C-alpha positions in Angstrom: -25.7 -0.6 -14.3 -26.2 1.8 -17.1 -24.0 4.8 -17.6 -25.0 8.1 -19.2 -23.4 10.0 -22.0 -21.3 12.0 -19.6 -19.4 8.9 -18.4 -18.6 7.9 -21.9 -17.6 11.4 -23.0 -15.2 11.6 -20.1 -13.9 8.1 -20.8 -13.4 9.1 -24.4 -11.5 12.2 -23.2 -9.1 10.1 -21.4 -8.6 7.6 -24.2 -8.6 9.7 -27.3 -9.1 13.3 -28.4 -8.8 14.6 -24.8 -7.7 18.0 -25.9 -10.7 18.5 -28.3 -13.2 17.3 -25.7 -11.7 19.4 -22.9 -11.7 22.5 -25.2 -15.4 21.8 -26.0 -16.2 21.5 -22.3 -14.3 24.7 -21.4 -16.1 26.5 -24.3 -19.4 25.3 -22.8 -18.7 27.3 -19.7 -19.1 30.5 -21.8 -22.0 29.4 -23.9 -25.4 28.2 -22.8 -25.1 25.0 -24.8 -22.1 22.8 -25.6 -22.2 20.0 -28.1 -19.8 17.1 -28.6 -19.4 15.5 -32.0 -18.3 11.9 -32.0 -18.3 9.0 -34.4 -20.0 5.8 -33.6 -18.7 2.3 -34.6 -19.9 2.8 -38.2 -18.1 6.2 -38.6 -21.4 8.1 -38.5 -21.0 11.5 -36.8 -23.5 12.3 -34.0 -23.9 15.4 -32.0 -24.7 15.4 -28.3 -25.7 18.3 -26.1 -23.9 18.7 -22.8 -25.6 20.5 -20.0 -24.2 22.2 -17.0 -23.5 19.0 -15.1 -21.4 17.7 -18.0 -19.4 20.9 -18.0 -18.9 20.5 -14.3 -17.7 17.0 -14.8 -15.3 18.3 -17.5 -13.9 20.8 -15.0 -13.3 18.0 -12.5 -11.5 16.0 -15.2 -9.3 19.0 -16.1 -8.5 19.6 -12.4 -7.6 16.0 -11.8 -5.5 15.8 -14.9 -3.9 19.1 -14.2 -2.9 18.2 -10.6 -1.7 14.6 -11.2 2.1 14.4 -11.3 1.9 11.6 -13.9 -0.3 13.6 -16.1 2.1 16.4 -16.2 5.0 14.3 -17.1 4.5 14.2 -20.9 7.4 11.9 -21.6 7.7 8.2 -22.1 8.7 6.4 -18.9 10.3 3.5 -20.7 12.5 5.8 -22.7 13.2 7.7 -19.5 14.3 4.5 -17.8 16.8 3.9 -20.7 18.2 7.5 -20.4 18.3 7.1 -16.6 20.3 3.9 -16.9 22.8 5.4 -19.3 23.3 8.9 -17.7 21.9 9.0 -14.1 22.5 5.5 -12.7 26.2 6.1 -12.3 25.4 8.3 -9.3 21.8 7.7 -8.4 19.9 4.6 -7.3 16.2 3.9 -7.7 16.0 1.7 -4.6 14.7 3.3 -1.4 17.5 3.9 1.1 20.3 3.1 -1.3 22.3 6.2 -1.8 25.4 6.4 -3.9 27.4 9.4 -5.1 24.0 11.1 -5.4 20.9 10.4 -3.3 18.4 7.6 -4.1 15.7 9.0 -6.4 13.0 6.5 -5.2 9.9 8.6 -4.6 11.6 11.8 -5.3 8.7 13.4 -7.2 6.7 15.5 -4.8 9.3 15.5 -2.1 11.3 18.4 -0.8 14.9 19.1 -1.7 17.5 17.6 0.6 15.0 15.2 2.2 16.4 11.8 1.3 17.3 10.1 4.5 21.0 9.2 5.0 22.4 11.4 2.3 24.8 14.3 3.0 23.5 17.1 0.8 25.4 20.2 -0.1 24.6 23.4 1.9 23.1 24.8 -1.3 20.7 21.9 -1.7 19.8 22.1 2.0 18.9 25.8 1.6 17.1 25.4 -1.7 13.7 24.5 -0.2 12.3 23.2 -3.5 9.5 20.7 -4.1 10.6 18.3 -6.8 7.6 18.6 -9.1 7.8 18.1 -12.8 8.6 21.8 -13.5 11.4 22.0 -10.9 12.8 18.7 -12.0 12.9 19.9 -15.6 14.7 23.1 -14.6 17.2 21.2 -12.5 18.0 18.6 -15.0 18.4 21.2 -17.7 20.8 23.3 -15.6 21.5 22.1 -12.0 23.8 25.0 -11.0 21.4 27.5 -12.7 18.5 26.5 -10.4 20.6 25.8 -7.3 24.0 27.5 -7.4 26.5 25.5 -5.3 24.9 22.1 -6.0 27.2 19.1 -6.3 25.4 17.8 -9.4 27.4 18.6 -12.5 25.6 16.5 -15.1 22.7 18.0 -17.0 20.3 16.7 -19.7 20.3 19.3 -22.5 17.6 17.4 -24.5 14.1 18.4 -23.5 12.8 15.1 -24.7 15.3 13.2 -22.5 14.3 15.4 -19.5 10.6 14.7 -20.0 11.2 11.0 -20.4 13.4 10.9 -17.3 10.8 12.8 -15.3 8.1 10.4 -16.5 10.3 7.6 -15.3 10.9 9.3 -11.9 7.1 9.6 -11.5 6.9 5.8 -11.6 9.3 5.3 -8.7 7.9 4.7 -5.3 9.5 5.1 -1.8 
């Protein structure tokens, strides 16, 4: 099976230089022609024209990457696991159904606030009606009482890097 240039350009976008390629694709929506410059194995630069179908494929790539929870979590999940173990694990479990002082965080990304079975949430958390996406997790971990006044969680993660790493780790946990 042979694959056209579009497949390899999209594969290249996911492996290296994604920002540059996506910018080129987006620019192609405004102009009538869009070109992609890439090096081959010998370092020689080559230009390729991308037609409307390639730009559409680029839009699909941007939509998929933009809607994927793991794509949004820019942190390092391994580093996040380390931070989680040193800061969060005193209260939270990563095992489904195993609640501690705080609820289990298995599969928390994408779920609604106060939805972990078997945990007695504060009235504030029950009324919050928040979906735990990357943005809300970031806000909550930075300042729990700022996002949900009356929450029982008192520990925050002031470091943006630590928050992004923990969020990346939480994205790896399944129910």
